[in-house]
C-alpha positions as CSV (number, residue, x, y, z in Angstrom):
1,M,-13.7,-3.3,20.4
2,T,-10.8,-2.1,23.3
3,R,-8.4,0.6,21.0
4,S,-4.4,1.2,21.9
5,L,-2.3,4.1,21.0
6,V,0.4,2.0,21.3
7,P,1.5,-0.3,18.3
8,T,0.8,-4.0,18.1
9,P,3.8,-6.4,17.1
10,A,2.1,-7.3,14.0
11,Q,1.6,-3.1,13.5
12,L,5.2,-2.7,13.8
13,A,6.0,-5.5,11.7
14,W,3.5,-4.5,8.7
15,Q,5.2,-0.7,9.2
16,R,8.8,-2.0,9.0
17,R,8.3,-3.6,5.7
18,G,7.7,-0.2,4.5
19,L,7.0,-0.8,0.5
20,G,4.4,-3.4,-1.1
21,M,3.4,-3.8,-4.7
22,F,-0.3,-3.9,-5.6
23,V,-1.9,-6.0,-8.5
24,H,-5.0,-4.6,-10.1
25,F,-6.1,-7.6,-12.2
26,G,-9.7,-8.9,-13.3
27,L,-11.9,-8.6,-16.3
28,N,-11.7,-4.5,-16.3
29,T,-7.9,-5.6,-17.8
30,F,-9.8,-6.9,-21.2
31,A,-12.0,-4.3,-21.3
32,D,-10.0,-0.9,-20.5
33,R,-11.8,0.0,-17.8
34,E,-11.3,1.1,-14.5
35,W,-15.1,0.1,-13.0
36,S,-17.3,-2.2,-14.9
37,D,-20.7,-2.6,-13.5
38,G,-20.9,-6.1,-13.4
39,T,-22.2,-7.1,-16.7
40,L,-19.1,-8.0,-18.9
41,S,-18.6,-11.7,-19.5
42,P,-16.4,-14.1,-18.1
43,D,-15.3,-14.7,-21.4
44,L,-13.1,-11.9,-21.7
45,F,-11.2,-13.6,-19.0
46,D,-8.5,-15.3,-21.2
47,P,-5.1,-14.5,-20.1
48,E,-2.8,-16.5,-22.2
49,H,0.5,-16.4,-20.4
50,L,0.0,-15.8,-16.9
51,D,2.8,-15.4,-15.1
52,A,2.5,-15.1,-11.4
53,D,5.9,-16.0,-10.9
54,Q,7.1,-13.0,-13.0
55,W,4.8,-10.6,-10.8
56,A,6.7,-11.7,-7.6
57,E,9.8,-11.6,-9.3
58,V,9.2,-7.9,-10.7
59,A,8.0,-7.1,-6.6
60,A,10.9,-8.7,-5.2
61,G,13.4,-6.3,-7.7
62,L,11.4,-3.3,-6.9
63,G,12.2,-4.1,-3.0
64,A,8.5,-4.3,-2.1
65,T,7.9,-7.1,1.1
66,Y,3.9,-8.0,0.3
67,V,1.5,-8.3,-2.7
68,V,-2.1,-7.1,-2.6
69,L,-3.9,-8.8,-4.9
70,T,-7.2,-7.4,-6.0
71,A,-8.9,-10.8,-5.5
72,K,-12.8,-9.1,-6.0
73,H,-13.0,-5.7,-7.5
74,H,-16.5,-3.7,-7.7
75,D,-17.6,-5.6,-10.7
76,G,-18.0,-8.7,-8.2
77,F,-15.6,-10.8,-10.9
78,C,-13.9,-13.9,-8.4
79,L,-10.3,-14.4,-9.4
80,W,-10.4,-17.5,-7.5
81,P,-13.0,-20.2,-7.9
82,T,-15.7,-19.6,-5.5
83,A,-18.6,-21.2,-4.2
84,T,-21.0,-18.2,-4.1
85,T,-21.0,-17.3,-7.5
86,D,-20.3,-18.0,-11.0
87,Y,-19.2,-14.8,-12.1
88,S,-15.4,-15.9,-11.7
89,V,-12.5,-17.8,-13.1
90,A,-14.5,-20.8,-12.8
91,S,-16.8,-19.7,-16.0
92,A,-13.4,-18.3,-18.1
93,P,-12.0,-19.8,-20.9
94,W,-8.8,-19.6,-19.1
95,K,-7.3,-22.9,-17.8
96,N,-10.7,-24.1,-19.0
97,G,-12.5,-22.7,-15.9
98,Q,-9.8,-24.8,-13.9
99,G,-7.8,-21.7,-12.7
100,D,-7.4,-19.8,-9.6
101,V,-5.2,-16.5,-9.8
102,V,-5.4,-16.3,-6.2
103,A,-3.9,-19.9,-5.5
104,E,-0.8,-19.0,-8.4
105,L,0.4,-15.9,-7.0
106,A,0.2,-16.9,-2.9
107,A,2.5,-20.0,-4.1
108,A,4.5,-17.4,-6.5
109,C,4.9,-15.2,-3.3
110,R,6.2,-17.8,-1.0
111,R,8.8,-19.1,-3.1
112,R,9.9,-15.4,-3.0
113,G,9.9,-15.2,0.6
114,L,7.1,-11.8,-0.5
115,A,4.2,-11.6,1.7
116,L,0.6,-11.8,0.5
117,G,-2.5,-9.3,0.8
118,L,-5.5,-9.2,-0.7
119,Y,-8.6,-7.2,-1.6
120,L,-12.2,-7.5,-1.4
121,S,-14.3,-5.0,-2.7
122,P,-17.3,-4.7,0.0
123,W,-19.3,-3.7,-2.7
124,D,-20.4,-5.6,-5.4
125,R,-22.6,-4.5,-8.8
126,H,-22.8,-7.9,-10.1
127,S,-24.3,-9.7,-7.2
128,P,-27.8,-10.5,-7.0
129,S,-28.3,-10.3,-3.5
130,Y,-26.0,-6.9,-2.9
131,D,-29.7,-4.9,-2.2
132,D,-30.6,-7.5,0.1
133,P,-28.4,-6.3,3.2
134,A,-28.5,-9.9,5.0
135,A,-28.5,-11.7,2.1
136,Y,-25.1,-10.2,1.0
137,D,-23.6,-10.0,4.2
138,D,-24.0,-14.1,3.7
139,V,-22.1,-14.0,0.6
140,Y,-19.6,-11.7,1.7
141,V,-18.4,-13.5,4.5
142,A,-18.6,-17.1,2.6
143,Q,-16.2,-15.2,0.3
144,L,-14.0,-13.4,3.2
145,T,-13.9,-16.7,4.5
146,E,-13.0,-18.8,1.4
147,L,-9.6,-16.4,1.0
148,C,-8.7,-16.1,4.5
149,T,-8.8,-20.0,4.6
150,R,-7.4,-21.4,1.7
151,Y,-4.0,-19.6,0.9
152,G,-2.0,-19.2,3.6
153,E,-1.1,-16.1,6.1
154,L,-2.1,-13.0,4.6
155,V,-0.4,-9.8,6.0
156,E,-3.3,-7.3,4.4
157,M,-7.4,-7.6,3.9
158,W,-8.0,-4.4,2.1
159,F,-11.5,-2.7,2.0
160,D,-11.9,-0.4,-0.3
161,G,-14.6,2.1,0.4
162,A,-15.7,3.6,-2.9
163,G,-19.3,2.7,-3.8
164,S,-19.9,1.9,-0.3
165,E,-21.2,5.7,1.0
166,G,-24.0,5.4,3.0
167,R,-24.3,1.4,3.3
168,V,-24.4,-0.7,6.4
169,Y,-22.1,-4.1,6.0
170,D,-22.1,-6.6,9.0
171,W,-18.3,-5.7,10.2
172,A,-18.6,-7.4,12.9
173,R,-19.3,-11.1,11.2
174,F,-16.7,-9.7,8.7
175,M,-14.1,-8.9,11.3
176,D,-14.7,-12.0,13.2
177,V,-13.6,-13.8,10.1
178,V,-10.6,-12.4,10.2
179,R,-9.3,-12.1,13.9
180,T,-10.7,-15.8,13.6
181,T,-8.8,-17.0,10.7
182,Q,-5.8,-14.6,9.9
183,P,-4.9,-12.8,13.5
184,G,-1.6,-11.3,12.3
185,A,-3.1,-9.6,9.1
186,M,-3.5,-5.9,8.8
187,V,-7.4,-4.7,8.3
188,F,-7.1,-1.8,6.0
189,N,-9.4,1.3,6.6
190,M,-13.2,-0.1,7.3
191,G,-14.2,-2.7,9.8
192,E,-12.0,-2.5,13.2
193,P,-9.1,-1.3,11.3
194,T,-5.7,-1.7,12.4
195,I,-3.9,0.4,9.3
196,R,-6.0,3.4,7.5
197,W,-5.7,4.7,4.0
198,V,-3.5,7.9,3.6
199,G,-7.1,10.2,1.9
200,N,-5.6,10.6,-1.7
201,E,-4.6,8.3,-4.7
202,D,-1.4,10.1,-5.4
203,G,0.5,7.8,-3.3
204,L,1.6,10.9,-0.9
205,A,1.8,11.7,2.4
206,T,2.3,14.9,4.3
207,D,3.7,16.3,7.3
208,P,3.2,15.5,10.2
209,V,2.0,11.9,9.5
210,R,0.4,11.4,12.6
211,Y,-0.2,7.4,13.5
212,V,-3.0,7.9,16.5
213,V,-6.4,9.4,14.5
214,D,-10.4,9.3,15.4
215,R,-11.3,8.6,12.2
216,T,-10.6,7.4,8.4
217,A,-11.4,9.1,4.6
218,D,-13.7,7.2,2.9
219,N,-12.7,7.6,-0.4
220,Q,-11.4,9.3,-3.4
221,Y,-14.5,10.2,-4.4
222,V,-15.9,11.7,-1.4
223,E,-15.0,14.0,1.0
224,S,-16.4,12.0,4.2
225,A,-14.5,10.1,7.1
226,T,-15.6,7.4,9.3
227,A,-15.3,8.2,12.9
228,L,-14.0,5.7,15.2
229,T,-15.3,4.8,18.7
230,T,-11.9,6.3,20.0
231,E,-8.8,7.4,18.9
232,A,-6.3,4.0,17.7
233,Y,-3.3,3.9,16.0
234,L,-3.7,3.5,13.2
235,P,-0.8,4.1,10.2
236,P,-1.5,5.0,7.0
237,E,-0.7,3.2,3.6
238,C,-0.3,5.4,0.4
239,D,-1.3,3.8,-2.4
240,V,-0.5,5.0,-6.2
241,S,-0.4,3.3,-9.7
242,L,2.7,3.2,-11.8
243,R,0.6,4.5,-14.6
244,R,-2.3,6.9,-15.0
245,K,-4.7,4.2,-14.6
246,W,-5.4,1.1,-12.0
247,F,-6.0,-1.7,-14.8
248,W,-3.9,-1.8,-17.3
249,S,-4.9,-0.1,-20.5
250,P,-3.0,0.3,-23.9
251,G,-2.9,4.0,-24.1
252,D,-1.3,4.5,-20.4
253,E,2.4,5.0,-19.7
254,P,4.6,4.5,-16.5
255,K,5.2,7.5,-14.8
256,T,8.8,8.3,-14.7
257,V,11.6,7.4,-12.5
258,E,12.1,11.0,-10.8
259,H,8.0,10.8,-10.1
260,L,8.3,7.9,-8.2
261,L,11.1,8.6,-6.4
262,G,9.2,12.3,-5.2
263,I,6.5,9.9,-4.2
264,F,8.9,7.7,-2.3
265,Y,10.4,10.7,-0.7
266,R,6.9,11.6,0.5
267,S,5.4,8.4,1.6
268,V,7.5,5.8,2.9
269,G,10.4,8.8,3.7
270,L,8.0,10.1,6.1
271,G,6.6,7.6,8.1
272,A,4.2,5.8,5.7
273,N,3.7,2.6,3.9
274,L,3.7,2.6,0.1
275,L,1.3,0.4,-2.2
276,L,2.6,0.7,-5.5
277,N,0.1,-0.5,-7.9
278,V,1.9,-2.4,-10.9
279,P,-0.6,-3.6,-13.2
280,P,-1.0,-6.9,-15.9
281,D,-1.3,-6.6,-19.2
282,T,-4.2,-8.6,-21.2
283,S,-1.5,-10.9,-21.5
284,G,-1.0,-12.4,-17.7
285,R,2.2,-10.6,-17.5
286,I,3.5,-7.1,-16.2
287,S,5.1,-5.6,-19.5
288,E,8.5,-4.5,-20.8
289,A,7.9,-1.2,-20.2
290,D,6.8,-1.1,-16.7
291,G,9.3,-3.7,-15.0
292,A,12.1,-1.3,-16.8
293,R,10.7,1.6,-15.3
294,L,10.8,0.0,-12.3
295,V,13.8,-1.5,-12.6
296,G,15.4,1.8,-13.2
297,F,13.6,3.4,-10.1
298,R,15.1,0.7,-7.9
299,T,18.5,2.0,-9.3
300,E,18.4,5.2,-8.9
301,L,16.4,4.5,-5.0
302,D,19.8,2.1,-4.1
303,R,21.7,4.5,-5.8
304,R,20.7,7.5,-3.6
305,L,20.1,5.8,-0.2
306,G,23.0,3.3,-0.5
307,N,25.8,2.4,1.7
308,P,24.2,2.9,4.8
309,L,25.8,3.5,7.9
310,A,25.1,3.0,11.7
311,T,25.6,5.0,13.9
312,T,25.7,4.8,18.2
313,L,23.8,7.1,19.9
314,E,24.0,9.4,23.1
315,V,21.1,10.6,24.9
316,D,20.6,13.6,27.0
317,S,16.8,14.0,27.7
318,D,15.4,15.2,24.4
319,H,18.8,15.8,22.8
320,V,20.7,13.2,20.9
321,T,24.0,12.6,19.5
322,A,24.7,10.4,16.7
323,R,28.6,9.5,16.0
324,W,30.1,7.3,13.7
325,D,33.5,5.8,13.2
326,R,34.4,8.1,10.5
327,S,34.1,11.0,8.9
328,V,32.4,10.7,5.3
329,P,30.6,12.5,3.2
330,L,27.1,12.1,3.6
331,E,23.5,13.6,2.0
332,H,20.8,11.3,3.2
333,L,19.8,10.4,6.8
334,E,17.4,8.6,8.0
335,L,15.8,8.6,12.0
336,E,13.6,6.0,13.3
337,E,11.4,6.6,16.6
338,D,11.4,4.1,19.2
339,L,7.4,3.2,18.9
340,S,6.7,1.2,21.9
341,A,5.3,3.9,23.9
342,G,3.7,4.7,20.7
343,Q,4.2,7.9,18.2
344,R,5.5,10.9,20.7
345,V,7.9,12.8,18.8
346,T,5.9,15.8,17.2
347,S,8.6,17.8,15.3
348,H,12.8,17.7,15.4
349,T,15.8,19.4,13.8
350,V,18.9,17.5,12.7
351,R,22.3,19.7,13.1
352,I,26.3,18.9,11.9
353,D,28.5,21.5,13.6
354,G,25.8,23.3,14.9
355,R,24.0,24.1,11.5
356,T,20.7,23.3,10.7
357,V,20.6,20.5,7.9
358,A,17.4,18.9,8.2
359,E,14.3,19.5,10.4
360,G,10.6,18.4,9.9
361,G,7.4,17.2,11.9
362,T,6.5,13.6,12.9
363,I,9.2,10.6,12.5
364,G,7.7,7.5,13.0
365,I,8.9,4.1,11.5
366,R,11.2,5.9,9.3
367,R,12.1,9.4,8.2
368,I,14.7,10.2,5.3
369,H,16.1,13.6,4.9
370,G,18.2,14.4,2.2
371,I,20.8,17.3,3.2
372,P,23.2,18.8,1.5
373,R,26.0,16.8,1.1
374,T,28.4,17.1,3.7
375,T,31.0,15.5,5.1
376,A,30.8,14.5,8.8
377,H,31.2,12.0,11.9
378,E,28.6,13.1,14.0
379,L,25.0,14.7,14.2
380,T,22.8,15.6,16.7
381,V,19.2,15.6,16.8
382,D,16.7,17.9,19.3
383,L,13.4,15.9,19.8
384,N,10.1,18.2,20.6
385,G,7.2,15.9,21.9
386,D,6.2,14.4,25.8
387,G,9.1,11.4,26.0
388,G,9.6,11.3,22.5
389,A,12.8,9.1,21.6
390,L,15.3,7.7,19.2
391,R,15.6,4.3,18.3
392,S,18.1,4.5,15.6
393,V,20.1,6.9,13.5
394,T,21.1,5.9,10.1
395,V,23.3,7.9,7.6
396,R,23.7,7.1,4.0
397,T,26.5,7.8,1.9
398,G,25.1,7.2,-1.6
399,G,24.3,9.4,-4.4
400,D,25.9,12.6,-5.6
401,G,24.0,15.5,-4.2
402,S,20.3,14.9,-5.5
403,S,17.4,16.5,-4.1
404,P,14.1,15.1,-3.9
405,P,12.5,15.5,-6.7
406,E,9.3,17.6,-7.4
407,I,5.8,16.1,-8.3
408,P,4.9,16.7,-11.4
409,A,1.8,19.3,-11.5
410,G,-0.9,18.5,-13.6
411,Y,-0.9,14.7,-12.2
412,E,-3.5,14.0,-9.1
413,A,-5.5,11.2,-9.4
414,P,-9.3,12.2,-10.5
415,T,-11.4,12.9,-7.6
416,E,-14.5,12.0,-10.0
417,A,-15.4,8.0,-10.3
418,P,-14.7,6.9,-13.4
419,E,-16.3,7.1,-16.1
420,D,-17.3,3.4,-17.0
421,L,-20.0,4.5,-14.4
422,E,-22.6,5.8,-17.4
423,R,-21.0,3.3,-20.1
424,P,-23.0,1.1,-22.1
425,R,-23.1,-2.3,-20.4
426,S,-22.0,-4.4,-23.2
427,P,-20.6,-7.5,-23.6
428,E,-23.4,-8.7,-21.7
429,V,-22.7,-11.4,-19.2
430,R,-23.6,-15.0,-20.8
């Protein structure tokens, strides 16, 4: 595959989406597990009040533009009635085996104008064929084909590298399915990726956020990376859960609004996408506490970043002056790089009345700066980087001097695989 250092229209469209909602849901939800081993009984799966419209409503209220569902996690349990295994919703008591979670969420997303992405774990701890690579590749191709052809247009196919260290899959076949059936979908991190994992499960990017890379980090639990055949334009996606765990757990609690804001500034605000996991509970609904926390987060985000004011740009080589129609108090500004020739800006400085108010490395699809509250009608941006240029500058007049919150100490995602790997295998599959 020939790779380009310039983004495709589909990559740019995905980058402009900015914020997505991850949905971890499955047998693990009902067993209080993060990684189960493929022996939990489908009898556990019975979300009596499953409401995909509520999930989509929560996503829309959050300001997400796309939703990614764990159609199959590492345990191998499929949330759609697949022809490849009976370890699926077809064997569950939910809707007497006639249910299809993927179909319900796809329909709910369409009703609310949200794009849909699907997570399909390559590692499958239930499949009897997994120890036979050729046979399992056939199974995986069939599962991927079902997902890519039954549920309409997909924005992203999410491939998780956990558990696959050292395993060689037939990625050429897998990618042929995606290219043929979902040519506009982003491919996350494996195979022939078009987007990449940021490298941690804390939801955090670091400056500089480089879109052109020569390797992708494998997963949270190993320090290895997979080298690409050549450098490629692969913008990062930051994934993090609203709670400490990925699947709903009764003793878990959502992160604070301040923590979520800190994540937003250090992901979306640095030019990455943010995929925030919001796990439904055993009833099949997102809990009231989680929903309320997300409303609080969105409200504060809108307060801080509200009242956008467009500017006109005057460009003199790598010196840009942005002006707007009146003098206003501002404390946030958003820069967007012109990425038509690729990512070129390596550093930048923002000044108002000759005083430096913000500086940093890359800009990319967006760079959000919080600045000391200042009243002005123009600012300047000095760019470094061969051929770097701005597409837009937006000043935001909301807020009241609030600075980006810090990330709470000691809240890093674990780098050891979940303890579920060592738990007893019960209850057994029937």
